[in-house]
N, C-alpha and C positions, 0 to 999 in steps of 0.2 A: 683551237683544237676540236676535231670532230668528236661527237659523242659515240660511244659504243652502241651497236645495234642491240635491241632488246632480245633477251633469251626467251624462246618459246617453250614453256614447260606446261605440264598437264597434271591434273589430280589423279590419284589412283583409280577413281571410278571410271575414267575414260580410256583405259588401256585398250589396245587394238588387237591383242592376242587372246585366243579363246580356249585353247586346249593343247595338249601334246598328242601327236598323231603318228602312228606307225607308218614308215615309208614303204613298207611292204604290203600290209593288209588293210591299212586305213583305220584300224581300231583306235579309238581315242581314250585319253586318260586325263585326269585332273592335272592342274599345273603345279605339281610337286617336284621333288628331287628324284627323278626317274629317267632312265635313258634307254630301256629295253622293253619291248612289248612282251611282258611276262605272261599275259593272259592267253595269247593266241599263237604268235609265230616267232617270237624272240628277235624280231626285226628292230632296227634302230628307230628311236622316236625323234621327231622334230616339232618345232613350234608351228601351230596353225594360226593364221591371222584372218581378221575381217577386212578384206581389201576394199569393200564398199565403204566402210567407215574411214579407212585411210584415204581413199579417193576424195571423200567429202571434206576431209580436214586438211590435206596436204596440197601445197602448190610449190612451184619453184620459188616464189617470193617468201613463203613461210619458212622454207628450208634456209634460204639465204639470210633470213632474219634471225636464225638460231645461232648458238655458240659456235666458235671456230674449233670444233672438236667433233667426234663421232656422234655426239648427242644432238646435233642439228637434224639427225635422222631418227630421233627418238621414237616416232610413230611406227617405224619399221623394226623396232627392237623390243625384246621380251622383258620389259621392266614396267612396274607400276608406279615406282617412286617419282615424286616431283623433284627429288634431289638425288639424282644418280651420282655415282662416284666419277667425278670428272677431273682428271689430272692433265688435261690438255691433249689427250690422245686423239690422233687423227689429223685430217687436213694436211697431210704431208705433201711435199712437192710432186707435181707431175711435170717432169722436165723434158723439153724437146731435145733429143739426143742427136744433134746434127753431126757431130764429129764421129761418133760411133756408127751412125747410119751410113756415112760416106765410106767408112772402112768396110762395112758389111755389104754395101750396095743397095741400101734401102732409101726410100724417099721420105717416109713419115714414121719415125721411131720415137716413142716416148718411154721414159723410165719413171715408174711409180716408185718413189724412193722412201720406203719405210725404214731404211737404215738410220733415219733421223727422227723416228717416231718417239713420242714421249710416253712414259719416263725412261724406258730401258732400251731404246734403239732397236726395236723389232716389231713386226706386225702383231705379235702376241699381246702387246699392250691393249689392242682393240678387243680381243676376245675375253681377256681377263677383266677389263673394265665392266663389260656386260655381265660376265659370270659372277663377279663379286658383288655387283649391285643386286643381282637376283639372289645370291646367297644371303645377303643381309636381309632382304625382303622375306626370305623363307625361314629366318631365325637362326642361321648358322653363326657360331662365334669363332669356329676354327675352320680354316680353309687349307686346301692341299692340292697337289697335282703330281702326276708322273710326267717327267720332262727330260728332253734331250738338251736342255740348257736355257733357251730363250724363255720358255714358259715358266720355269722356276724363277728367273729374274723378274718377270712381270708379276707373277703371283706374290712373290715376297715384297716387291716394292709397293704394289697397290694395296696389299693387305696392311702394310705399315701405315700408309696414308689413311686407310679407313679404320684403323685401330682394331683389326681382326688378328687373332692368333694364327700362326702359319707354320706348317710343317710340309716340306717338299721332298720329293724322292727323285734322285738322278742316278744314271750310271756312274760308277766310280771313276771311269776313264775320260770324263769330259775335259774340254779345254779349260786351262787355268782361268782365263778371263771370264768364262761363264760361271765357274764356281765362285770366284771372288765377287762377281757381279750379283750373286745371290746372297752370299754370307754378309755383305755389307748392310743388308736390311735387317739382320738379326733374327731370321727365322730359325727353326730347327731344320737342318739339312741331313737327310739320310742318303749316303752314297752307297748304292747297292752294287755288289760285285756281280754284274751281269749286264746284258744289253737292255735296250729300251723295252722290248717286248716282255722281258722278265720283270722289269721294274713295274710295268703296267699291270701285269698279273698280280704282283704283290699288292699294289695299290687297290685293286678290286677287292682283295681279301680284307684289307684294312677298312675300306669303305663299307663293307658289309658288317664290320664289327664295331666301328666307331661312328658317332654322330658328327661326322665332318663333311663339309662341302668340298668334294673333289671336282675341280673345275672341268676336267676332261673325262670324268666318269659319271657320277650321279647328276652333275650339273651340265653335262655335255650338250643337251639340246639348246640350252640358253647360251652357253659359251660359244658354240660354233656360229651362232647368228652374228657375232661381232665381225666376222670376216666379210659379211656382206658389204660393210662400209667401204671396203677397198673397191668394190664395184660401183657403189654410189658415188664415191669421190671422183673416180675416173670419168664417169658420165657427166657429172657437174663441171669438172675442170676442163673437159673437152667442149664446153659450151652447150651442155644438155644434149649430147649425142653419144652414141656408142661407138667404140672402135670397131675395126674390121677383124682384128686378130689379137689375142692375148697369149702370152707365154708366162707360165707361173710354175714354181717348184711344187713337186708332189712329195708329201710325206705320208700322212694318213689319207690324203685326198680331200679332206674337209675344206681347206682353203679354196681349192679349185671349184668344188661344187657350190660353195657359198658365194663366190664371185658371180658364178652363173645365176644363182638364185637372186642375187642383188640386181643384176641386169633385168631379169624377168619381172621382178617386182616393180621396177621403174616403168617398164613397158605396160604392165598390168594396170597401173594407176594413172597412166597418161603423162608421165613426166618426160619420157623420151619416145621417139618413134620406134616402131617395131623393126627389128632386123636380126639376122643370124650373125652372131659373133663367133668366129672360129676359136676354139679353145685347144691350146697345145700345152702339154705338161712336160716337166723336166725332172729327171732322176739321175743319180750317180750310179754308174755300172755296179759298184760294190753293194748297192741296195736298190734294186730296180724291179721289184715284183710287178708293179703296174705296167711299166714299159715292156717287160717280157710278155705279159699277157696280151698287151696291145699288138706287139709284133707277131705273136703266134695266133692271133685271131680268137683268143679264148674269152669266154664270158665269166670266168672265175680267175681269182688271183691266188697264186700259190705262195705261201710264206717263204722267206729266205732269211739267211743269217747275215746281218749287216757287216760290211768290211770296206769302209770308205772314210775319207777325211771329212766328208759332208755329214757330220754327225747330227746336225740339227734336223736333217730330213731322213735319217737312217732308221726308218720304221719298217721292219721286215714283214709285219703282218698288218697291212693298212686297213683300218676299219671302213673307210669310204672308197676303197680301191675300185669296186665294181661300179660305183656311181660315177667316178672319174672316167673310167673306160667308156661308159655310156655317153657322157657329155662330149668327150673327144670325138667319138665316132659320129654322133648325130649332128655335130657342128662342122664336120669335115676337117677336124683338127688332127693333131698327131701327139704321140707320147714317145719321147726319145730319152736315151741315156748317154752319158759321157764319162770318160775316164777321169781319175783324180788329176792327172797331168793336164787334161783339157780344162778342168775346173780352175786350177791355179792360173793357167794361161788366160782364162776369161776374166778372173779377178783382176789381173794386171791390165788387161785390155780395157775394162770398164774404168779403172782408176786413171789410166794415162789418157783416155779420150774424153771422159766426162767428169773427172775429179770426184768419183764416188768410190769409196772403199767399202766393198761388200764382204760379207762373210761367205763361207763356202756354199751355202744354199743359193745365194745370188750368183756366185760363180757358175754353179750348175745351170741356172736359168740362162745366163748369157752364153755359156758354151752350147747349150741346146739351141738357143736362138741362132747362133752362128752356123751350127750344123744343119738346121732346117733351111736357112737361106742358101747354103751351098748345095743342098740337095734339091733346090727349086720348090720347096714346100711352103715358102712364104713369098707371096707376090710382092715385088719391090714397091708397087703402088699402094699396097694396103696400109691403112693406119694401124700400126702395131704397137701394143703396149707390153713392155716387159716388167714384171713385178719383182722388185728387190726387197726382200723381207727381213734383212738383218744386217748389222754393222760389222765391218771387217775387224774392228778393234777387239771383237770377241774371239776371233779365230786367227790371231797373228801367226800362230805356229805353222799354219798351212803354207804361208809364203816365205817363211824364213829359209834362207839359202837359195832363193830363186830370184830375188830382186836386187842383188848387188849389195855393196857396202859403201859407206861414206868414203870420200877421198880425204885422207889425213894429210894435212900440209903444215909447214912451219908458218909462223906469223910474218911472212915476207912476201913481197910482190912477185919475185921470180919463182918462188915455190908455187904460188897460185897459178902463174902463167903456164908452168910446166904441167900442172895437174889439169888445167882446163883444156890444154891441147890434147892430152891423153884422153880426156873424156869425149872431146869432139871426134877424135879418131875412132874411138870405140863406137860412138853413135853412128858414124858413117858406115862402119863395118856391119853393124846390126841392120841398118836399112838396106844395105846391099844384099844381105841374107834374106830379108823379107821380100825384096823385089825378085830374087831368084826363085 
């Protein structure tokens, strides 16, 4: 039996991040629990790194010698601990989607499948692993979040593993699977009678009054860095090269911007060759403030009231919307929206072609991918990666009534034969409708 590769870990004294820096004015702050440039312009803060130090330390071989989780990229993440919270998050499959590619008319299509991420089946496990490691380093004993579901699942699960107290806030009308998927870890769950933006405003007030670590408020600069690992993994899994085009869902816009940052960081330290990757974003029509701004050529994003089945990306006032707009435009990408009906259709399409059951956010991504292909906005020759960020078991309500029912039969061969013939007849009729 082969021996496991050694894990590359570092002492607190050799961390590679140096400050929090405003994305607007460049003003710097110490590395505390802060997310807004309070002294100058009230712009958002993000983590600043010493890329010369990273370049001296990191190579393809040191990364490959690391753990099979996001922590193989520890030098690019804002933690000092030699013992980060590692629950196996990351290194999810990058699947060559040949059957879906043929249906859409593409030559090189890949699915980055975070529907199987650990421990709670969404990409949020990445950002929470980083945020809670940093929360522990900063001395927080209670952690929290404002969530549309997946983030609450991740925060509760990883807090339980780390032995941290946890209280999460969600809109009261979330899907049952996501509520149960949080309650099982025994946090305190506050179901707020309002949409996500109202939940988030309440959490900002609580964060100002209680000494809690809110992963997507006062810990946001650290939390958002976890999304870069979706860029790192794709580059490594493609053989240390970047794709030509990516399609990803847009909620706050943070995931989109951090995948871009991840690609840029790999270029900066020499791990991959420089190239422009086209970035296209996906929103549901019932909550598409970034797509509307893109379509109208605006530099600002106007808030909207969410009304869509894609609740996990239903953020009406996206914090990183303007940065997502900028990335789509400067990379010659696109931002599109699709209807709820198109989302359900795309969830079914991905399942029947590639065996991946995605939640509504993933359905939004695949529906926009299809829409862009049909509009001639994706070159069939491009190496395209579609990001699937959550599991369909969490949003089963979305497809109920659209995917048929089991064939109920008697325990007799003739009953089976009559049923299988009916099923084949129905399949032939469905294919005739597709061909027409």
